[in-house]
KOLNU-343989 format. One line per field, with one value per residue (C-alpha): x, y, z; residue number from 0; residue in one letter. Coordinates in steps of 0.05 Angstrom, whole numbers, plus 5000, padded with zeros to 4 digits. Example, Ala and Ser with C-alpha at 12.3 -4.5 7.8 and 13.67 -1.06 7.14 Angstrom:
<pamis>
X <- 5246 | 5273
Y <- 4910 | 4979
Z <- 5156 | 5143
i <- 0 | 1
aa <- A | S
</pamis>
This chain:
<pamis>
X <- 1304 | 1275 | 1281 | 1207 | 1186 | 1235 | 1210 | 1138 | 1155 | 1200 | 1142 | 1095 | 1142 | 1158 | 1084 | 1079 | 1139 | 1111 | 1044 | 1079 | 1124 | 1064 | 1026 | 1084 | 1092 | 1142 | 1145 | 1072 | 1052 | 1011 | 1070 | 1120 | 1072 | 1069 | 1104 | 1157 | 1202 | 1276 | 1292 | 1254 | 1301 | 1305 | 1258 | 1316 | 1329 | 1262 | 1275 | 1347 | 1319 | 1258 | 1295 | 1337 | 1279 | 1235 | 1291 | 1295 | 1219 | 1220 | 1279 | 1247 | 1181 | 1212 | 1252 | 1191 | 1146 | 1198 | 1209 | 1136 | 1078 | 1004 | 0967 | 1032 | 1050 | 0979 | 0978 | 1044 | 1023 | 0960 | 0999 | 1050 | 0995 | 0960 | 1025 | 1042 | 0971 | 0978 | 1046 | 1019 | 0958 | 0996 | 1024 | 0955 | 0926 | 0982 | 1000 | 0937 | 0883 | 0928 | 0908 | 0964 | 0914 | 0884 | 0954 | 0973 | 0916 | 0936 | 1010 | 0993 | 0956 | 1017 | 1062 | 1017 | 1019 | 1095 | 1104 | 1059 | 1097 | 1163 | 1140 | 1117 | 1181 | 1225 | 1191 | 1200 | 1270 | 1315 | 1350 | 1283 | 1261 | 1325 | 1316 | 1251 | 1279 | 1302 | 1232 | 1200 | 1249 | 1239 | 1163 | 1169 | 1209 | 1159 | 1103 | 1137 | 1147 | 1075 | 1050 | 1093 | 1066 | 0994 | 1005 | 1041 | 0989 | 0922 | 0881 | 0905
Y <- 2718 | 2723 | 2787 | 2790 | 2788 | 2842 | 2885 | 2877 | 2893 | 2950 | 2979 | 2972 | 3008 | 3060 | 3075 | 3082 | 3128 | 3170 | 3178 | 3201 | 3249 | 3280 | 3289 | 3315 | 3390 | 3410 | 3480 | 3494 | 3551 | 3501 | 3454 | 3510 | 3540 | 3476 | 3475 | 3422 | 3387 | 3404 | 3332 | 3332 | 3320 | 3372 | 3361 | 3338 | 3279 | 3246 | 3229 | 3210 | 3159 | 3135 | 3119 | 3062 | 3040 | 3031 | 2992 | 2946 | 2937 | 2916 | 2870 | 2837 | 2829 | 2796 | 2747 | 2726 | 2719 | 2676 | 2632 | 2619 | 2585 | 2574 | 2604 | 2629 | 2668 | 2695 | 2718 | 2754 | 2786 | 2813 | 2838 | 2871 | 2907 | 2930 | 2954 | 2995 | 3024 | 3046 | 3074 | 3117 | 3136 | 3169 | 3224 | 3240 | 3246 | 3287 | 3335 | 3337 | 3330 | 3369 | 3325 | 3303 | 3267 | 3226 | 3211 | 3188 | 3138 | 3114 | 3107 | 3064 | 3018 | 3020 | 3000 | 2940 | 2922 | 2930 | 2882 | 2831 | 2838 | 2831 | 2768 | 2736 | 2755 | 2731 | 2663 | 2656 | 2684 | 2714 | 2762 | 2788 | 2797 | 2832 | 2878 | 2903 | 2921 | 2991 | 3005 | 2983 | 3025 | 3087 | 3083 | 3076 | 3141 | 3172 | 3153 | 3188 | 3249 | 3248 | 3241 | 3300 | 3343 | 3324 | 3341 | 3406 | 3429 | 3409 | 3458 | 3428
Z <- 2096 | 2027 | 1988 | 1968 | 2041 | 2059 | 2002 | 2028 | 2100 | 2075 | 2035 | 2094 | 2141 | 2088 | 2080 | 2156 | 2157 | 2100 | 2133 | 2196 | 2158 | 2123 | 2188 | 2229 | 2235 | 2289 | 2259 | 2269 | 2315 | 2357 | 2368 | 2382 | 2434 | 2475 | 2542 | 2532 | 2583 | 2582 | 2565 | 2499 | 2440 | 2386 | 2326 | 2282 | 2328 | 2311 | 2238 | 2256 | 2306 | 2267 | 2202 | 2231 | 2274 | 2213 | 2179 | 2240 | 2241 | 2167 | 2179 | 2239 | 2204 | 2144 | 2187 | 2227 | 2166 | 2131 | 2192 | 2209 | 2173 | 2180 | 2239 | 2272 | 2209 | 2201 | 2274 | 2266 | 2200 | 2234 | 2294 | 2248 | 2209 | 2272 | 2301 | 2238 | 2237 | 2310 | 2296 | 2239 | 2280 | 2336 | 2291 | 2263 | 2333 | 2361 | 2304 | 2260 | 2314 | 2361 | 2418 | 2464 | 2509 | 2452 | 2427 | 2497 | 2498 | 2429 | 2445 | 2506 | 2457 | 2411 | 2469 | 2483 | 2409 | 2409 | 2468 | 2434 | 2369 | 2406 | 2442 | 2377 | 2341 | 2398 | 2398 | 2323 | 2316 | 2369 | 2321 | 2298 | 2370 | 2388 | 2328 | 2356 | 2424 | 2404 | 2376 | 2441 | 2481 | 2438 | 2441 | 2516 | 2517 | 2469 | 2517 | 2575 | 2531 | 2507 | 2579 | 2600 | 2543 | 2559 | 2633 | 2619 | 2568 | 2599 | 2558 | 2493
i <- 0 | 1 | 2 | 3 | 4 | 5 | 6 | 7 | 8 | 9 | 10 | 11 | 12 | 13 | 14 | 15 | 16 | 17 | 18 | 19 | 20 | 21 | 22 | 23 | 24 | 25 | 26 | 27 | 28 | 29 | 30 | 31 | 32 | 33 | 34 | 35 | 36 | 37 | 38 | 39 | 40 | 41 | 42 | 43 | 44 | 45 | 46 | 47 | 48 | 49 | 50 | 51 | 52 | 53 | 54 | 55 | 56 | 57 | 58 | 59 | 60 | 61 | 62 | 63 | 64 | 65 | 66 | 67 | 68 | 69 | 70 | 71 | 72 | 73 | 74 | 75 | 76 | 77 | 78 | 79 | 80 | 81 | 82 | 83 | 84 | 85 | 86 | 87 | 88 | 89 | 90 | 91 | 92 | 93 | 94 | 95 | 96 | 97 | 98 | 99 | 100 | 101 | 102 | 103 | 104 | 105 | 106 | 107 | 108 | 109 | 110 | 111 | 112 | 113 | 114 | 115 | 116 | 117 | 118 | 119 | 120 | 121 | 122 | 123 | 124 | 125 | 126 | 127 | 128 | 129 | 130 | 131 | 132 | 133 | 134 | 135 | 136 | 137 | 138 | 139 | 140 | 141 | 142 | 143 | 144 | 145 | 146 | 147 | 148 | 149 | 150 | 151 | 152 | 153 | 154 | 155
aa <- M | R | T | P | T | L | V | K | T | G | L | A | T | A | A | T | A | A | S | G | A | V | A | T | D | P | G | S | E | W | Y | R | S | L | D | K | P | A | W | Q | P | P | P | A | A | F | P | A | V | W | T | P | L | Y | A | L | I | A | F | A | G | A | R | V | L | D | R | T | A | G | P | Q | R | A | R | F | A | R | A | Y | A | V | D | L | A | L | N | A | G | W | T | A | L | F | F | R | A | R | S | P | R | S | A | L | V | E | I | V | A | L | N | A | A | N | V | G | L | L | R | Q | A | W | R | A | D | R | L | A | G | A | S | L | L | P | Y | V | A | W | T | G | F | A | T | A | L | N | A | S | L | A | A | R | N | P | A | R
</pamis>
């Protein structure tokens, strides 16, 4: 893996993380008033989980980009960009638009993008693919949590 590629994927994931951090407001009155399931992690758990996940996403992206060329590389780069955009979009829909239902629709699209990204990464480099598995698992959990919040708070 070349350092310039890792710097680029690192900056892209850092921008995604920053946009999510700016949009997230677990201390807001709206968020605190939501009926949440007992199995929801505390707010402090989310940055503790997302920080290593973003590092793994950057690592996997750099490995795949450096191990592919031509149309395969271009396909992966597009999928990577779409995935990061969807990742950032969820936070804006959930916390800024205050729409758990819209966020649920969006996170389902993110899950599909994640699986596609994982498949492409796995074909190009097994370590890169394996590095994306925790991300896919976490967004699966986040989808279940989002679905629960949308169901428990239908008027929101």
